[in-house]
C-alpha positions in Angstrom: 2.4 -5.5 -3.1 2.0 -8.7 -5.1 0.6 -6.6 -8.0 3.5 -4.2 -7.9 6.2 -6.9 -7.8 4.6 -8.9 -10.6 4.6 -5.8 -12.8 8.3 -6.3 -13.1 8.3 -10.0 -13.9 7.6 -9.9 -17.6 8.1 -6.2 -18.3 11.5 -6.5 -19.9 10.5 -9.2 -22.4 8.6 -7.0 -25.0 11.5 -4.6 -25.2 14.4 -7.1 -25.5 15.0 -6.2 -29.2 15.1 -2.5 -28.3 17.6 -3.1 -25.5 19.8 -5.2 -27.9 19.8 -2.4 -30.5 20.4 0.4 -28.0 23.3 -1.3 -26.3 24.7 -2.9 -29.5 24.3 -6.5 -28.5 22.6 -9.4 -30.1 19.0 -10.4 -29.1 20.0 -13.7 -27.6 22.4 -11.9 -25.2 19.8 -9.3 -24.3 17.3 -12.2 -23.6 19.6 -13.3 -20.8 18.3 -10.3 -18.8 15.4 -12.6 -18.0 17.8 -15.2 -16.6 19.7 -12.4 -14.7 16.4 -11.8 -12.8 15.1 -15.3 -12.4 18.3 -17.2 -11.5 19.2 -15.2 -8.4 15.4 -15.1 -7.6 15.6 -18.9 -7.5 18.8 -19.3 -5.6 17.8 -17.1 -2.6 14.3 -18.5 -2.2 15.2 -21.0 0.6 16.8 -18.2 2.6 13.9 -15.8 2.0 11.4 -18.5 3.1 13.3 -19.0 6.3 13.5 -15.3 6.9 9.7 -14.9 6.4 9.0 -17.8 8.8 11.3 -16.5 11.6 11.4 -12.7 11.2 8.0 -11.8 9.9 6.4 -12.1 6.4 4.9 -8.6 6.0 8.2 -6.8 7.0 10.1 -8.9 4.5 7.7 -8.2 1.7 8.0 -4.4 2.3 11.8 -4.4 2.3 12.0 -6.6 -0.8 9.6 -4.5 -2.9 11.6 -1.4 -2.0 14.9 -2.9 -3.4 13.1 -4.1 -6.6 11.8 -0.5 -7.2 15.2 1.1 -6.6 16.9 -1.4 -8.9 14.4 -0.5 -11.7 15.1 3.2 -11.3 18.9 2.5 -11.7 18.1 0.4 -14.8 16.4 3.4 -16.3 19.6 5.4 -16.4 22.0 2.5 -17.1 24.5 3.2 -19.9 26.0 -0.3 -20.1 24.7 -3.8 -20.4 26.8 -4.9 -17.4 25.1 -2.4 -15.1 21.7 -3.4 -16.4 22.5 -7.1 -15.7 23.8 -6.1 -12.2 20.5 -4.3 -11.3 18.4 -7.2 -12.7 20.4 -9.5 -10.5 19.9 -7.3 -7.5 16.2 -7.2 -8.1 16.0 -10.9 -8.6 17.8 -11.5 -5.3 14.9 -9.9 -3.3 11.9 -10.2 -5.6 11.1 -13.6 -4.2 10.4 -12.1 -0.9 7.0 -10.9 -2.1 4.7 -13.3 -4.0 6.0 -16.6 -2.5 5.9 -15.1 1.0 2.4 -13.9 0.3 1.4 -17.4 -0.7 2.8 -18.7 2.6 0.8 -16.0 4.4 -2.3 -17.4 2.7 -1.4 -20.8 4.1 -1.1 -19.3 7.6 -4.4 -17.5 7.5 -6.8 -19.6 5.3 -8.1 -23.1 6.1 -7.1 -25.8 3.6 -10.6 -26.3 2.3 -10.7 -22.7 1.2 -7.1 -22.4 0.2 -7.3 -23.1 -3.5 -9.9 -20.3 -4.0 -7.7 -17.9 -1.9 -4.6 -18.9 -3.9 -6.6 -18.4 -7.1 -7.4 -14.9 -6.0 -3.8 -14.2 -5.1 -2.9 -15.5 -8.5 -5.4 -13.2 -10.1 -3.7 -10.2 -8.5 -0.3 -11.4 -9.6 -1.5 -12.2 -13.1 -3.1 -8.8 -13.4 0.3 -7.4 -12.6 1.9 -9.6 -15.2 -0.8 -8.7 -17.8 -0.4 -4.9 -17.2 3.3 -5.1 -16.8 3.8 -6.9 -20.2 1.2 -4.9 -22.1 2.2 -1.5 -20.7 5.9 -2.2 -21.2 5.3 -2.7 -24.9 3.3 0.5 -25.2 5.8 2.5 -23.1 8.6 1.0 -25.1 7.1 2.1 -28.4 6.6 5.7 -27.1 9.4 6.3 -24.6 11.9 3.5 -25.2 13.0 0.8 -22.8 14.3 3.3 -20.3 10.9 4.7 -19.8 9.6 1.2 -18.9 12.0 0.9 -16.0 11.5 4.5 -14.9 7.7 4.3 -14.7 7.5 0.9 -13.1 10.3 1.8 -10.6 8.4 4.9 -9.5 5.2 3.0 -9.1 6.9 0.3 -7.0 8.3 3.0 -4.7 4.9 4.5 -4.1 3.3 1.1 -3.4 6.1 0.3 -0.9 5.3 3.4 1.1 1.6 2.7 1.0 2.1 -1.0 2.1 4.2 0.0 5.0 1.2 1.7 6.6 -1.4 -0.8 5.4 0.4 -3.8 6.9 0.1 -2.2 10.4 -3.5 -3.4 10.6 -2.8 -7.0 9.5 -2.8 -9.6 12.3 -0.5 -12.4 11.5 0.9 -15.4 13.5 3.9 -14.3 15.6 7.2 -15.5 14.0 9.1 -18.0 16.0 12.6 -17.1 17.3 15.3 -18.1 14.9 16.8 -21.6 15.6 19.2 -23.3 13.2 18.1 -26.8 14.3 14.5 -25.8 13.7 15.4 -24.6 10.2 17.0 -27.9 9.3 14.1 -29.8 10.9 11.6 -27.7 8.8 13.4 -28.6 5.5 13.5 -32.2 6.5 9.8 -32.2 7.3 9.1 -30.8 3.8 11.0 -33.5 2.0 9.6 -36.2 4.2 6.4 -35.7 2.2 6.9 -37.7 -1.1 4.8 -35.0 -2.9 7.7 -32.5 -2.5 9.9 -34.0 -5.2 7.0 -34.3 -7.6 5.9 -30.7 -7.0 9.3 -29.1 -7.3 10.5 -31.1 -10.3 7.2 -30.5 -12.1 7.3 -26.7 -11.7 10.9 -26.7 -12.8 10.0 -28.2 -16.1 6.9 -26.1 -16.4 9.0 -23.0 -16.1 11.7 -24.1 -18.6 9.3 -24.8 -21.4 6.5 -22.3 -20.7 8.1 -19.2 -19.2 11.4 -19.8 -20.8 9.7 -18.9 -24.2 8.6 -15.4 -23.2 11.9 -13.6 -23.9 11.6 -14.9 -27.5 8.1 -13.8 -28.2 9.3 -10.6 -29.9 11.7 -12.7 -31.9 9.0 -15.1 -33.0 6.9 -12.2 -34.1 9.8 -10.9 -36.2 9.5 -14.2 -38.2 6.1 -13.1 -39.4 7.1 -9.5 -40.0 5.7 -7.9 -36.8 8.2 -5.5 -35.3 6.1 -3.6 -32.7 7.1 -4.2 -29.1 3.5 -3.5 -28.1 2.3 -6.6 -29.9 4.8 -8.8 -28.1 3.5 -7.3 -24.8 0.0 -7.9 -25.9 0.6 -11.6 -26.5 2.4 -12.0 -23.1 -0.6 -10.1 -21.5 -3.0 -12.6 -23.3 -1.2 -15.4 -21.4 -1.9 -13.6 -18.2 -5.5 -13.1 -19.2 -5.8 -16.9 -19.5 -4.6 -17.0 -15.9 -7.1 -14.5 -14.8 -9.9 -16.5 -16.4 -8.6 -19.5 -14.5 -8.7 -17.7 -11.2 -12.2 -16.6 -11.8 -13.4 -20.0 -12.8 -11.5 -22.0 -10.1 -14.4 -22.1 -7.6 -16.6 -23.8 -10.2 -13.9 -26.1 -11.5 -12.8 -27.5 -8.1 -16.5 -28.1 -7.2 -17.3 -30.0 -10.3 -14.1 -31.6 -11.6 -11.7 -34.0 -9.8 -8.3 -32.5 -9.2 -6.4 -35.2 -11.2 -8.6 -34.4 -14.3 -7.8 -30.7 -13.8 -4.1 -31.5 -14.0 -4.5 -33.5 -17.2 -6.6 -30.7 -18.7 -4.1 -28.1 -17.7 -1.2 -30.0 -19.2 -3.1 -30.6 -22.4 -4.2 -27.0 -22.9 -0.7 -25.7 -22.2 0.9 -28.2 -24.6 -1.7 -27.3 -27.2 -0.9 -23.6 -26.8 2.8 -24.3 -27.4 2.0 -26.4 -30.5 -0.1 -23.6 -32.0 2.6 -20.9 -31.2 5.1 -23.0 -33.2 2.8 -22.7 -36.3 3.3 -18.9 -36.5 -0.3 -17.8 -37.0 -1.0 -14.1 -37.6 -0.6 -12.1 -34.3 -4.4 -11.5 -34.0 -5.0 -15.3 -33.9 -2.2 -15.7 -31.4 -4.0 -13.6 -28.8 -6.5 -16.5 -28.4 -3.6 -19.0 -28.5 -1.7 -17.3 -25.7 -4.9 -17.0 -23.6 -5.5 -20.8 -23.9 -1.8 -21.3 -23.2 -2.1 -19.3 -20.0 -5.3 -20.9 -18.8 -3.8 -24.3 -19.2 -0.6 -23.4 -17.4 -2.3 -21.9 -14.4 -4.9 -24.7 -14.2 -2.0 -27.2 -13.8 0.2 -24.9 -11.7 -2.6 -23.9 -9.3 -3.3 -27.6 -8.4 0.4 -28.1 -7.7 0.6 -25.0 -5.5 -2.2 -26.3 -3.2 -0.1 -29.4 -2.5 2.9 -27.2 -1.8 1.0 -25.4 1.0 0.3 -28.8 2.6 4.0 -30.0 2.6 4.6 -28.6 6.1 2.3 -27.1 8.8 5.2 -25.3 10.6 7.3 -24.1 7.6 5.0 -23.0 4.9 7.3 -20.1 4.1 10.2 -22.5 3.5 7.9 -24.8 1.4 6.6 -21.9 -0.7 10.2 -20.6 -1.2 11.5 -24.0 -2.4 8.6 -24.1 -4.8 9.6 -20.7 -6.2 13.2 -21.7 -6.1 12.7 -24.6 -8.5 10.2 -22.6 -10.6 12.5 -19.7 -11.1 15.5 -21.9 -11.7 13.4 -23.3 -14.6 12.7 -19.7 -15.8 16.4 -19.0 -15.7 17.4 -22.1 -17.6 14.5 -21.8 -20.1 15.8 -18.9 -22.2 19.2 -20.7 -22.5 17.6 -23.9 -23.6 15.3 -22.2 -26.1 18.2 -20.1 -27.4 20.3 -23.2 -28.0 17.4 -25.0 -29.5 16.5 -22.2 -31.8 20.1 -21.8 -33.0 20.8 -25.5 -33.5 17.5 -27.2 -34.2 15.1 -24.5 -35.2 12.3 -22.8 -33.4 9.5 -25.2 -34.3 11.2 -28.5 -33.2 12.3 -26.9 -29.9 8.8 -25.7 -29.1 7.3 -29.1 -30.1 9.7 -30.7 -27.6 8.5 -28.2 -24.9 4.9 -29.2 -25.6 5.7 -32.9 -25.1 7.4 -32.2 -21.8 4.5 -30.0 -20.5 2.0 -32.7 -21.4 4.1 -35.3 -19.5 4.2 -33.0 -16.4 0.4 -32.9 -16.4 0.1 -36.6 -16.7 2.7 -37.4 -14.0 1.1 -34.9 -11.5 -2.3 -36.4 -12.1 -1.0 -39.8 -11.1 1.3 -39.0 -8.2 -0.2 -36.0 -6.3 -2.8 -36.9 -3.8 -4.0 -35.1 -0.7 -3.4 -37.0 2.6 -7.1 -37.5 3.2 -7.3 -39.4 0.0 -5.2 -42.2 1.4 
């Protein structure tokens, strides 16, 4: 289910110029389709986390993926930008009921000393979805147009929803507690009682702004070097996900040999370096390697933060994971707006350089402030 949901995450980015041309709008306006998905995704995260904790995580994941798939199928036949935005909003409202809830489920079922490896594997599945979603969207877009992208991914999501409904019957999970408003409030208080909560949530907010906020403009950046194919934009976004897959494969070795604080610094450094190199507009063949390094650095830093998120509360991991995703996707929603403003008023290169500085700072701050309780 995580694979199917993450197929949708970056699928629209490679075909943003196509949508703009087809619906007679400018590229900056079309890029807001990314925010139309991520902003509602962020806003409903706390509610979805509570729902998963009290009403069952697997049932919630099933229902949410079904709505995402149906919204994609409507997008495939949309004749106006407003309907396209409405369906992206609808998908965003429920998409957060899949991956973040799955991460909370890992927290329920996997001991903390094995959790980073388990989360790394979950990330690998999600990243493979991102990789294939971005790359196949570009290819489908070149051959069938942007409507074909939504039609094919929507049909696949529908099939996975049906399969998951039967597969989850054999999964034994902790029984959800009965809903209690006082318990919900107490759960959120317990999360923020841990000083790491503010560091984790603010850090992923800025990560998302300056890393994921750039993706809707990848095709536009390629136009600056004369490359017009949507498939190449999809390839570069897929290369970012490949970097994440490499991280997930190497994480058992990394955590065994390198201290966590050094991993955070290394992740921030590599991600910032990736941004700096993107701003230099190398030929797209060179940029494949750049985006892979960019992705490896991001997920190296992000994976360390996620482990701390799963430790913020023993009784409300769904709520903690949902708050993490809330801040992360708020950043993804704000990011395209900030980049769009920066590109229009300061130029692409200075804006991306600023993003690199912020990402490097996030890595350094996390390395200094995030510590596991046993380290005290």
